[in-house]
N, C-alpha and C positions, 0 to 999 in steps of 0.2 A: 057625671061626669064620674073619672074612678082616676084613683092619685095613686104612683108607682111604690109599691115597699120595698126596698132593697133590703137584704139581710149581707153585712158583712161577715168575712170571714172569721174575725176577734168575737161575732154574734153566735152563731152556729158556734163554736167553739165553748163561748161559756152554757149555751144552750144543751150540747149533750154534758158539760161539764155536772151541773144541775140535776142532768136526768140520770147520771150514774148515780148520783146523790138519790137520789130519790128511788130508783132501783133497788139500795144497797137499803136503806128505811123497808121497803117492802116488794116482792117480786112482782112484776107487773107495771108499779106507781111510776118509775120512768117512761115507759109509751105513754102510761095517761097524761104525764104533764107534755110529752112535745104534742102528742094529738092535741091538746088545750091550746099551750102557745098558737098552732096551726092554724087553729079555730080563730082565732084574734085577726091573724093577719088578714085575708079578706076583709075583715071588718074596716079592719085602719085603711086599708086602701079604699072603700067603697068608701066610706064618710069618718077619714081621723077625727075631729072636732066631737063628734057623737058619744056621748062617755068616757072622754076622755079628761085627763088633770092635764093644769097648765101651771107651768112653773114660772113663778110673779116676775121675777127680771128676768130668765135665760128662753131663747123661743127653743124649747122644747115642749112637748105633750108626751104624755106616757099612756099608759092603759092596761090593768090586772086583768088576767085569766080569770075564770070564774072560781076554780077553784086554786089556785094559788099563789102562795105572793110572791109574783116575782111580777119586776114590774116591766114591762114592753115597752119602749122608748121609740 
């Protein structure tokens, strides 16, 4: 079974803003960030429970990309 991953408009804006920040730190790093986030999305669709963390009281889960301290909820 596969889950559907929806990316809300404000999330896209947040990813773009983070990518711009990384790009200012080092040319090309912004694109690497976007690619890394994009690699997590199919994994979430395949199994959102695998390698994810769960908030103790809220019904949310998140996962971190391999190289960046960015939480995907």
